[in-house]
N, C-alpha and C positions, 0 to 999 in steps of 0.2 A: 662475191662469195667469200673472199679472203677476209674482208673486214667483218663479216658476220661471224666467222670463226674466231677472230681476234676478240670480238665483243663478247662472245660466249666464254672464251677463256678468261677474259678479265672479270666477268661477273662471278665466276667460281673462285677466283683467287682473291687473296687478301689485298686491299688497295694499298696498305701500308708497305707491303712487300715490294711493290713497284717503286715506291719512293726509296725504300731501303736499298734496292738493287741500284738505283740511280746514284744514291749517295756513296755506295760502295764501288762504283765503277772506277776503273783505272784512269780513265780520261779525266774525270772530275779530280782525282787525286793529283794527278800530274799538273792539271790546270792550277789548282790551289798552290802547289809547290812553286810553279813558275811565277805566280803573282807574289809569293813571299820573297822569292829570289829577286824579283823586280824592285820591291820595296827596299831590300837590303842594298842592292846595287845603287839605288838613288840616295839612300842614306849615306853610304860611303862616299859618293860623289859630293854630296852636300857638305860633309865633314871636310873633305879635301878643299873644296871651294872656300868654305868659311875660314880654314887655316890660312890659305894662301892670300885671300883677300884682306884678312885682318893684318897680315904681315906687310902687305903693300900700302895699306892705309895708316900704318903706324900704331895700330892697336896691339895688344898682347895676343899674338897669334896662338901661343900654346894654350893660354887660358880659354880663348874662344874655341879652339879645337876640342878641348876637354868638354866644354859646355855643349858643343854639337854632338859629341859622342855620348855623353850622359843623358841628354834630352833630345832624342832623335826628332828631327823635323822642327820641333819647337825651339831648340837652341839656336838653329840657323835663322829662324823667324825673329827671335829676340835680337840676334846680332844684326839683322837687317834694319831693325828699328833703332838701335843705339850706336851703330857704326859711325866712324867719322865721315863727314860729307864728301871728302876728296881724298885722292891718293897722295902720298907723300911727294912723289915726283911733281905732281901738278902744283901743290902748295909751294914747293921750292922754286919751281919755275915762275910762279906768280910773284913770289917775293923778289926774285932776281929782276924781273921785268919792272916791278915797282921801283926798285933801287935805281935802275938804269933811267927810268923816266924822271925820277926825282932829281937826279944828277943833271939831266938835259935841261930840266926846268930851271935849276939853280944857275946854270951856265948861260942860259939864254935870257935871263931877266935883266932888265935895264936897271942899273943903279942910279940913284939920284944924287 
């Protein structure tokens, strides 16, 4: 009985009014604002990550931070493509290990 009354009410009303009421609802408005807030928070997190990662890898961190701010999401993606392949600490450690191994090889080789 209740559905029949609702059907009669819907037939007499403007169908676009139902859509308009839905789009004007506070729940939809708050949901949209939360989605925008989520994108802003993720954007700020990506800017911070890009800045710190560029500093650890020996790239110009200020430049990459500005690129990430000016070009949201795309700036970080560009950085991911062109960033140095390893951290500075890893590079220095590898160079030190190489120097130690070369010295050991020079000391252990037999001279004729």
